[in-house]
N, C-alpha and C positions, 0 to 999 in steps of 0.2 A: 822060370813062371810068367805069363803075361796077367798082365795087370787089367781087370775088369774093366770097360770103359764106360764113367758114366757121364751120359748126355747132360745138356743145360736144364733140360725139363725135369729131371729127375734130380738134379740140384735145388731146382726150386724144390721140390718137393719135400725133399729130405730138411731144406729150412722152413717149410711150411709146417712138416708134421713136429720140429723142435719147438716152433711158435706156439702150436696146439698144446704140447706137452707144459711149456714156459706159462702158459695161459692158464689152464690148470693148477699149479702151483698159487697162483694168484688169488684173493680174499675177493675179487672185484665183479664174479661171473653176473651177478646180479645185475648188478651197472650195464650189461654187456647183451645179455640173452635177449631175443625176440619176446616182447607183448606187444600184444595186439593193439590195448587201450594207448600205447604211449608213442606207437610210432611216428604219429604226428609231431608230439612236440620233440621225441628224441629221435632222429631220423636215424644215425647210426646204428641203431639195433638192428635194421633191414642187413646190415653189411654183417655186424660184430655177432648177433646171434648164432652162426651158423660156426662160429668159432670158438664158444666156450662148450662145456661139458657137462655132465650130470655128475660124475666121476670119475677115479683115474680108470677102471677097465674099459669105458665109454671113450674117453680120449685116447689110451692106446692102441683100442684097435682102430679108430678112423686113425690115427698118426699112421700105422703100418699099413694101412691098407691103402693110404695115400701113394705109399712109396712105391707099394706092389704095382697098382695102377699105373705111375707114371713109368714103370720098367716097362710096364707090360705092351703100352703103348705109345713108347717114345717114338719111334716112326713119324705115328700119325699125331701125337699132342705134343707140340713143342710147347716155349715156353707161352708164345702167344694164344697157342688154341687150350693151353691149362688158363690162363688168366682171363680169357674170353670167357669160357665156360664157366670158371669161377663165380665172374662177375654177374654171368645172364643167371646163373641159378640162384645166389643172395637173392637179387632181387625179383626175379620169378617166384622162386618159393614164395618168399615172404610177403608178396602181394597175391601170390594162391591162397595160402594160409589164410590169411587177412579177407578176402573175397569168398572164398568158395567153403571154407571151415572156419567161419569164425567163431566157433565154438571152442576152439584152440587158442587158448586165451595165450600159452607160454609155449615156448621152446627154446631147445639149446642143441648142437649138435652138427656136426660136419657131415656125418653120414647122407642128408639130402645133395650136398653138393659131390660128395664123393659118389654116388649114383650119376649125374650129371657128368662128371669126367670119364667114369666109366663107359656110359652110352655115346660120349662125343668121341671117346678113342674108338669104340668099337664100329659104330656107325659109319663112322671114316674108314676105317680099315676095310669094312665091305664095299662102300662106294667107294673107293679107290683100286681096290680089285675088280670090280665091276667095269671099272672105266679103262682097267690095263688088260681087260680081256684075259682075265688069269685061270678064267677055267673054274672047274669045282675044288682042284687043288688047293689056288689061293682063297676061295670063298667058305669053305667049311668051316674052317677056325673063327673068324668074327661073325659068321650067322649063326655057330652055335654058342659062342658068347652072347650074342643079344638075345637068342631064344630062351636060353637059360636062366639070363639075368632078367628077361619078360616076364617069364611064369613065375619065378621068384618074388617079384615085385606086385604078380598080381595077385599070387597065394595069399600074400600077407595084407592085403589090404581089408580091413574091416568091413563089414555088412553095413555098419551105421555108420555114425560118425564118432565113434570111440577112438578112445587111443588104448590099445592093448597094451599089458603088464608084459614086461620081459625078465625073466628070473635070473638069468644071468647079469641082466643089467641094474636089477633091483628097483625098475624104474618104469614108468609109463616111456612108449615109443612112439614115433609119429609116422608111421608107413607110408603116410599120404603126403608128407615131404620127398618121399622116396621115389613115388609116382610121379610128382610135378619135376623132379630133379631128371627123371629116367627122360621125360618129356621134353623137355629144357636140352638135356642133353643129345638126344637126338636130331631135335632142330639145328642146333650149334655144329654139329657133326655134316651134316646135309650142309649147311649153308658153307660151311669153310672148303669142305670137297667140291660144292659147285664154283667157288670164287677159284679155286687153285686149278681146276680144269678148262677155265673160262681164258686164260691167257693161251694157254696150249691148243684151244680149239681156233680162237684168233690167228693164231701163228700158221697153221695148218692152211687156214683159208685163204691167206697171204701168198701162200708158195705155190 
């Protein structure tokens, strides 16, 4: 029986998922979480706030989802793409929360970055299919994934500046971070697809 091939991007996700779980076992989450009033004095929170969680269900769900997203978009979201998406999302979500939602004083969780990874992979898959002229057969799945995820993100946005309470999590959630992650992920997917297609267009022009 053939073994399932695991890409480098998936190995990165598996290692990252293990790190999320390990961080949950440490008692130092309060030193790592996003806190708006402390960002200037403790700038590491811009990054680390996305890798600590409220509780074990929160950490385990996000760890598992990271592995699934990496598997689903392995061809489109390699190691460089994952790292680019994560760094952009960490900085962009922290900046967006601080600027657009100053009432959100603190935040923990990988879900905003996870949305960035998903939207980066799905948008990259859709754009690559368009550039390859794959037709509807190659486009329907990434477009369906993008549409479904966009509807999910739109529906969960609060009508005001609140942070809704999630019963399964037993804590408030920050869907504003999901929206920011989605926008950032689509931007990264578009940028990486254009960068990848540029050398091919240059070669075609020279022939």
